[in-house]
C-alpha positions as CSV (number, residue, x, y, z in Angstrom):
1,M,-8.8,-20.9,-15.4
2,S,-6.6,-19.7,-12.6
3,T,-8.7,-18.2,-10.3
4,D,-8.6,-20.9,-7.4
5,L,-6.1,-19.2,-5.6
6,L,-8.0,-15.8,-5.7
7,W,-10.9,-17.5,-4.3
8,Q,-8.9,-19.0,-1.7
9,G,-7.7,-15.6,-0.8
10,F,-11.3,-14.4,-0.6
11,S,-12.0,-17.3,1.6
12,F,-9.2,-16.2,4.0
13,Y,-10.9,-12.7,3.7
14,G,-14.3,-14.1,5.0
15,H,-12.6,-15.9,7.7
16,F,-10.4,-13.1,9.2
17,F,-12.5,-10.0,8.3
18,P,-16.1,-11.2,9.1
19,F,-19.0,-8.8,8.5
20,G,-21.3,-10.5,11.0
21,K,-25.0,-9.2,11.4
22,T,-23.8,-5.5,11.1
23,F,-23.6,-5.5,7.3
24,P,-26.2,-5.8,4.9
25,V,-24.3,-8.2,2.7
26,G,-23.3,-11.9,3.9
27,V,-20.5,-13.8,2.4
28,L,-20.0,-17.6,1.8
29,P,-16.5,-17.8,0.3
30,K,-16.5,-21.5,-0.2
31,K,-19.7,-21.5,-1.9
32,R,-18.5,-18.5,-3.9
33,V,-21.7,-16.6,-3.3
34,M,-23.3,-13.6,-1.3
35,Y,-26.5,-13.0,0.1
36,C,-28.6,-9.9,1.5
37,I,-29.0,-9.2,5.3
38,M,-31.4,-6.4,5.4
39,G,-31.6,-5.8,9.3
40,R,-29.9,-2.7,10.9
41,K,-29.2,-1.2,7.6
42,V,-30.0,2.5,8.4
43,W,-28.7,2.6,12.0
44,I,-25.2,1.2,11.0
45,S,-24.9,3.2,7.9
46,A,-25.5,6.3,10.0
47,A,-23.1,5.4,12.7
48,T,-20.4,4.4,10.2
49,V,-20.7,7.8,8.5
50,F,-20.7,9.6,11.7
51,T,-17.6,7.9,13.0
52,G,-15.8,8.6,9.6
53,F,-16.8,12.1,10.0
54,V,-15.6,12.4,13.6
55,T,-12.3,10.6,12.7
56,G,-11.5,12.6,9.6
57,V,-12.7,16.2,10.7
58,I,-13.3,16.6,14.4
59,G,-10.5,14.7,15.6
60,P,-7.7,16.4,14.0
61,G,-9.6,19.8,14.5
62,Y,-9.6,19.1,18.2
63,L,-5.9,18.4,18.4
64,F,-5.3,21.7,16.5
65,L,-7.0,23.5,19.3
66,F,-4.8,22.3,21.9
67,R,-2.7,25.1,23.3
68,N,0.1,23.2,24.3
69,F,0.1,20.9,21.5
70,P,2.7,19.5,20.6
71,W,4.9,19.0,23.8
72,P,8.7,18.9,22.7
73,E,8.8,15.1,23.1
74,D,5.6,14.7,20.8
75,N,6.1,13.6,17.2
76,R,4.0,16.3,15.6
77,S,4.5,15.6,12.0
78,V,4.0,12.0,12.1
79,T,1.0,12.0,14.5
80,L,-0.7,14.5,12.2
81,L,0.0,12.6,9.0
82,V,-1.2,9.5,10.7
83,L,-4.5,11.2,11.5
84,M,-4.8,12.7,8.2
85,F,-4.4,9.2,6.5
86,G,-6.7,7.5,8.9
87,G,-9.3,10.2,8.3
88,I,-9.1,9.7,4.6
89,C,-9.4,6.1,4.7
90,E,-12.3,6.2,7.3
91,T,-13.9,8.4,5.0
92,V,-13.4,6.2,2.0
93,S,-14.6,3.3,3.8
94,A,-17.9,5.1,4.8
95,L,-18.6,6.1,1.3
96,L,-18.1,2.4,0.2
97,Y,-20.3,1.0,2.9
98,L,-22.7,3.6,2.4
99,F,-23.0,2.6,-1.3
100,I,-23.5,-1.0,-0.5
101,W,-26.0,-0.2,2.4
102,L,-28.1,1.7,-0.1
103,N,-27.7,-1.0,-2.9
104,P,-27.3,-4.4,-1.0
105,S,-29.7,-6.4,-3.6
106,A,-27.6,-4.9,-6.5
107,T,-24.3,-5.7,-5.1
108,V,-25.1,-9.1,-4.4
109,K,-26.5,-9.6,-7.7
110,G,-23.6,-8.3,-9.4
111,F,-21.0,-10.2,-7.6
112,N,-22.8,-13.6,-8.0
113,N,-23.0,-12.6,-11.8
114,I,-19.4,-12.1,-11.8
115,V,-19.1,-15.8,-10.1
116,R,-21.7,-16.8,-12.8
117,I,-19.3,-15.7,-15.6
118,E,-16.6,-17.8,-14.4
119,E,-19.0,-20.8,-14.1
120,L,-20.3,-20.3,-17.7
121,M,-16.9,-20.0,-19.0
122,K,-15.7,-23.5,-17.3
123,A,-19.0,-24.9,-18.4
124,E,-19.2,-23.9,-22.1
125,I,-15.5,-23.9,-23.2
126,T,-13.4,-26.7,-23.1
127,R,-9.8,-25.6,-22.8
128,P,-6.9,-27.3,-20.9
129,P,-5.9,-25.4,-17.6
130,K,-3.1,-22.9,-17.7
131,N,0.5,-24.4,-17.0
132,G,2.8,-23.0,-14.4
133,A,2.3,-21.2,-11.3
134,D,-0.3,-18.5,-10.6
135,P,1.7,-15.4,-8.9
136,L,-1.3,-13.0,-8.7
137,G,-3.2,-15.6,-6.7
138,H,-0.3,-16.3,-4.4
139,I,0.2,-12.8,-3.9
140,V,-3.4,-12.0,-2.9
141,S,-3.8,-15.0,-0.7
142,K,-0.5,-14.1,1.2
143,F,-1.6,-10.6,1.2
144,V,-4.8,-11.3,3.0
145,L,-3.0,-13.7,5.6
146,F,-0.4,-10.7,6.2
147,M,-3.1,-8.1,6.6
148,S,-5.2,-10.4,9.1
149,G,-2.1,-9.9,11.6
150,F,-0.6,-6.8,10.5
151,Y,-3.3,-4.7,11.9
152,Y,-2.8,-6.0,15.4
153,I,1.2,-5.1,15.0
154,A,0.3,-1.7,13.6
155,S,-2.1,-0.8,16.4
156,L,0.4,-1.8,19.0
157,F,3.3,0.1,17.2
158,L,0.8,3.2,17.0
159,V,-0.1,2.9,20.8
160,L,3.5,2.3,22.0
161,N,4.9,5.4,20.2
162,N,1.9,7.7,21.0
163,F,1.0,8.3,17.6
164,D,-2.8,7.7,18.1
165,S,-5.3,10.8,18.8
166,S,-6.7,9.1,21.9
167,Y,-3.4,9.5,23.5
168,F,-3.6,13.2,23.2
169,V,-7.3,13.4,24.1
170,L,-6.5,11.4,27.3
171,R,-3.6,13.7,28.1
172,E,-5.2,16.9,27.7
173,I,-8.3,15.5,29.9
174,A,-5.9,14.4,32.6
175,R,-3.9,17.8,32.6
176,S,-7.1,20.0,32.5
177,Q,-8.6,17.9,35.6
178,N,-5.1,18.0,37.4
179,F,-5.1,14.4,38.1
180,Q,-2.6,13.4,40.8
181,I,-2.4,9.7,41.0
182,S,0.6,7.7,42.4
183,G,1.7,4.6,43.3
184,Q,0.0,1.2,42.2
185,L,-3.3,3.2,41.2
186,S,-1.1,5.1,38.8
187,I,0.3,1.8,37.2
188,L,-3.4,0.5,37.0
189,M,-4.6,3.6,35.2
190,S,-1.7,3.6,32.6
191,L,-2.5,0.1,31.8
192,L,-6.3,0.6,31.5
193,S,-5.4,3.8,29.2
194,Y,-3.2,1.7,27.2
195,I,-5.9,-1.1,26.7
196,L,-8.5,1.5,25.9
197,R,-6.4,3.2,23.4
198,F,-5.5,-0.1,21.9
199,I,-8.9,-1.0,21.5
200,V,-9.9,2.2,19.7
201,V,-6.6,2.0,17.5
202,A,-7.1,-1.8,16.6
203,S,-10.9,-1.0,15.5
204,C,-9.6,1.8,13.0
205,T,-6.7,-0.3,11.7
206,F,-9.0,-3.3,11.3
207,E,-11.4,-1.4,9.3
208,F,-8.6,0.0,7.2
209,S,-7.1,-3.6,6.7
210,R,-10.7,-5.0,5.8
211,I,-11.3,-2.2,3.1
212,V,-7.8,-2.7,1.5
213,C,-8.1,-6.5,1.4
214,L,-11.8,-6.3,0.1
215,L,-10.8,-3.7,-2.7
216,V,-7.6,-5.9,-3.6
217,T,-9.4,-9.2,-3.9
218,I,-12.4,-7.9,-5.8
219,F,-10.1,-6.0,-8.0
220,A,-7.9,-9.2,-8.8
221,I,-10.9,-11.5,-9.2
222,Q,-12.5,-9.1,-11.7
223,L,-9.5,-8.7,-13.8
224,E,-8.7,-12.4,-13.7
225,V,-12.2,-13.5,-14.9
226,V,-12.6,-10.6,-17.6
227,S,-8.9,-11.3,-18.9
228,S,-9.8,-15.1,-18.9
229,G,-13.1,-14.4,-20.9
230,L,-11.2,-12.3,-23.4
231,D,-8.6,-15.0,-24.0
232,Q,-11.3,-17.5,-24.4
233,F,-13.0,-15.3,-26.9
234,H,-9.8,-14.7,-28.8
235,G,-9.2,-18.3,-29.0
236,M,-12.6,-19.2,-30.4
237,R,-12.2,-16.3,-33.1
238,G,-12.2,-18.8,-35.7
239,K,-15.6,-20.3,-34.8
240,L,-17.4,-17.1,-34.2
241,T,-19.5,-17.3,-37.5
242,S,-20.4,-21.2,-37.1
243,S,-23.6,-22.2,-35.5
244,R,-21.8,-24.0,-32.6
245,G,-19.8,-21.1,-32.0
246,N,-22.6,-18.8,-31.8
247,V,-24.6,-20.9,-29.3
248,K,-21.7,-20.7,-26.9
249,L,-21.0,-17.3,-27.6
250,R,-24.7,-16.4,-27.0
251,S,-24.8,-18.1,-23.6
252,L,-21.5,-16.4,-22.6
253,Y,-22.6,-13.1,-23.8
254,V,-26.0,-13.0,-21.7
255,G,-23.8,-13.7,-18.6
256,L,-21.3,-11.1,-19.5
257,G,-24.1,-8.8,-20.3
258,I,-25.9,-9.1,-16.9
259,G,-22.6,-8.7,-14.9
260,I,-20.9,-5.7,-16.9
261,G,-23.3,-3.1,-15.2
262,F,-21.8,-4.1,-11.9
263,T,-18.3,-4.4,-13.2
264,S,-18.3,-1.1,-14.8
265,R,-19.6,0.8,-11.8
266,V,-17.1,-1.1,-9.4
267,Q,-13.7,-1.6,-11.5
268,G,-13.1,2.0,-12.1
269,P,-13.5,3.2,-8.4
270,T,-11.8,0.3,-7.0
271,T,-8.8,1.0,-9.1
272,A,-8.8,4.7,-8.3
273,T,-9.3,4.0,-4.5
274,L,-6.3,1.4,-4.5
275,M,-3.9,3.9,-6.6
276,A,-5.1,6.8,-4.1
277,L,-4.5,4.7,-0.8
278,A,-1.0,3.4,-2.4
279,H,0.2,7.0,-3.2
280,M,-1.1,8.5,0.1
281,L,0.5,5.8,2.1
282,A,3.6,5.9,0.2
283,A,3.7,9.9,0.7
284,V,3.0,9.5,4.5
285,C,5.8,7.0,5.0
286,T,8.2,9.1,2.9
287,I,7.7,12.1,4.9
288,A,8.0,10.2,8.1
289,M,11.2,8.3,6.8
290,I,12.7,12.0,6.4
291,R,11.4,13.6,9.6
292,M,11.9,10.4,12.0
293,W,15.5,10.0,11.4
294,D,17.3,9.6,14.8
295,I,14.0,9.9,16.6
296,I,12.7,6.4,16.3
297,P,15.0,3.4,17.0
298,M,16.4,1.8,13.9
299,P,14.4,-1.4,13.9
300,L,11.2,0.4,14.3
301,Y,12.5,3.1,11.8
302,L,12.8,0.7,9.1
303,I,9.0,0.1,8.8
304,F,8.6,3.4,7.0
305,P,11.0,3.0,4.2
306,T,9.7,-0.7,3.6
307,I,6.0,0.4,3.5
308,A,7.0,3.4,1.2
309,I,8.6,0.9,-1.2
310,C,6.5,-2.3,-1.1
311,V,3.0,-0.7,-1.4
312,P,3.5,1.0,-4.7
313,T,5.3,-2.1,-6.0
314,F,2.2,-4.3,-4.9
315,V,-0.3,-2.0,-6.5
316,L,1.7,-1.8,-9.8
317,T,1.8,-5.7,-10.0
318,L,-2.0,-5.5,-10.3
319,L,-2.2,-2.7,-12.8
320,P,-0.3,-4.5,-15.8
321,R,-3.2,-7.1,-15.6
322,A,-5.7,-4.5,-16.5
323,C,-3.4,-3.2,-19.2
324,N,-3.2,-6.9,-20.6
325,C,-7.1,-7.0,-20.7
326,Y,-7.2,-3.6,-22.7
327,E,-4.6,-4.9,-25.1
328,T,-6.4,-8.3,-25.7
329,S,-9.7,-6.4,-25.9
330,A,-8.3,-4.0,-28.5
331,K,-6.6,-7.0,-30.5
332,L,-10.2,-8.9,-30.3
333,L,-11.9,-5.9,-31.9
334,R,-9.6,-6.3,-34.9
335,T,-9.8,-10.1,-35.2
336,W,-13.6,-10.3,-35.0
337,R,-13.7,-7.8,-37.9
338,D,-11.2,-9.6,-39.9
339,V,-12.7,-13.2,-39.2
340,T,-16.3,-12.1,-40.0
341,A,-15.1,-10.3,-43.2
342,W,-13.2,-13.5,-44.3
343,D,-15.8,-16.0,-43.7
344,D,-18.6,-13.7,-45.4
345,G,-16.1,-13.3,-48.5
346,V,-15.6,-17.0,-48.9
347,K,-19.2,-17.8,-49.0
348,R,-19.8,-14.9,-51.4
349,G,-17.1,-16.4,-53.7
350,Q,-18.5,-19.9,-53.6
351,F,-22.1,-18.9,-54.2
352,G,-21.7,-16.2,-56.9
353,G,-21.5,-13.2,-54.5
354,R,-24.7,-13.9,-52.7
355,G,-23.7,-16.4,-49.8
356,T,-26.1,-18.9,-48.3
357,F,-29.1,-18.5,-46.0
358,G,-27.2,-19.9,-43.2
359,S,-24.2,-17.5,-43.9
360,R,-26.5,-14.5,-43.8
361,E,-28.3,-15.9,-40.9
362,R,-25.1,-16.2,-38.8
363,V,-23.9,-12.6,-39.9
364,R,-27.2,-11.3,-38.7
365,T,-27.0,-13.2,-35.5
366,T,-23.5,-11.9,-34.9
367,A,-24.4,-8.5,-35.7
368,A,-27.3,-8.6,-33.2
369,L,-25.3,-9.7,-30.4
370,R,-23.0,-6.6,-30.9
371,P,-20.4,-8.2,-28.7
372,Y,-17.7,-5.8,-29.6
373,K,-19.8,-3.2,-27.7
374,L,-19.1,-5.1,-24.7
375,Y,-15.3,-5.2,-25.4
376,A,-15.3,-1.6,-26.0
377,S,-16.9,-0.9,-22.6
378,V,-14.3,-3.1,-21.0
379,A,-11.5,-1.6,-22.8
380,G,-12.6,2.3,-22.6
381,V,-14.8,2.6,-19.6
382,T,-14.5,0.0,-17.2
383,L,-10.5,-0.4,-16.8
384,Y,-9.3,2.8,-15.6
385,V,-5.9,2.0,-15.0
386,L,-2.3,3.3,-15.6
387,K,0.0,3.0,-18.8
388,K,2.8,0.5,-18.4
389,S,5.3,3.3,-19.6
390,T,4.7,6.2,-17.5
391,K,2.6,4.9,-14.7
392,T,1.5,8.3,-13.9
393,T,-1.5,8.7,-16.3
394,F,-4.7,6.9,-17.0
395,L,-5.3,4.8,-20.2
396,Y,-7.1,7.8,-22.1
397,S,-5.8,6.4,-25.5
398,C,-8.0,3.3,-25.0
399,M,-11.1,5.4,-25.9
400,D,-9.4,6.3,-29.1
401,T,-8.7,2.7,-29.9
402,T,-12.2,1.7,-29.1
403,V,-13.6,4.4,-31.2
404,N,-11.6,3.5,-34.2
405,G,-12.4,-0.2,-33.8
406,L,-16.2,0.5,-33.8
407,V,-15.9,2.9,-36.9
408,S,-13.9,0.4,-38.8
409,F,-16.1,-2.5,-38.0
410,K,-18.3,-3.7,-40.9
């Protein structure tokens, strides 16, 4: 399997974005395992939700109430768009964290079962490794490394260009109190205000970077594991009705059955959140690219068109993997039906239309496992992704294919 680089990216994530003791889930990336930390769950969840509410609602509302906002030298459109985007990201992260805080044991169990799926595949199925490079693993690893330093640069950029809400709050407080400070004390106060603003902005951008990296890494690992599993089953379609093949399929199916509940609850929201964040960030940068012409110096201005182009491109490199999972599962439905019907027909022809006891037992075992239901859920429910052709609508057609495959299965 080609998940080693993906796990390397997750190891980078655990190193650069540690949870510490403020999160109910601990991560050991090198051992590929999660564990529960039950302390401080309620207080941290309440503080996070309150912070997201303040950032997403009270902060922009307070800025709108300023009578003299904006000044002529203020960048009104970009500032409000940055606040709106930051508020949405904080709200999404607060909801995601609240879900994990309410279900820490289920989250840990589900993630560890995904790891168990990979271990079962490596242990039960002997298959040579894939040849060639692993572009998805390289992209995810480099993306995590890039985001580990990008939030510092983004925070510094926002503070130096006065795009953060803390700048307007401090400015209005100073104007309302009529502070008149001059000389070295004025320089010291300005330096102190920059330090405070940078700390506030860096904490917000760090949270955003952590959420994006977590979503991308979990999304990519799940897709790689599920896709590899479908490929393995597709390659074993000739052994599905044999006794040895059934033993391997049974062990793999048990592991997949345990982890499919967690995967079905995480994959869809993760994909939708990634797409929403990508579209929002692209829209913000596109509007800023139009409004900030001849306002920001050219080297800094190039940040907006670069992000507006790179972010959708990066997200769309992940979505075809999900489409490939759907197509592979749809093919597997058909091959499973054909192989089972062919084997049963051969046995019936050899034994006068009745078949052997072993053949009937294998057919009953295969029917009892009902593995095609698993592939139907993977194809129709779990993978909410975009079509390759339009890239603007979800794969609703996968439900029709799944239903047709189930109806025609005999």
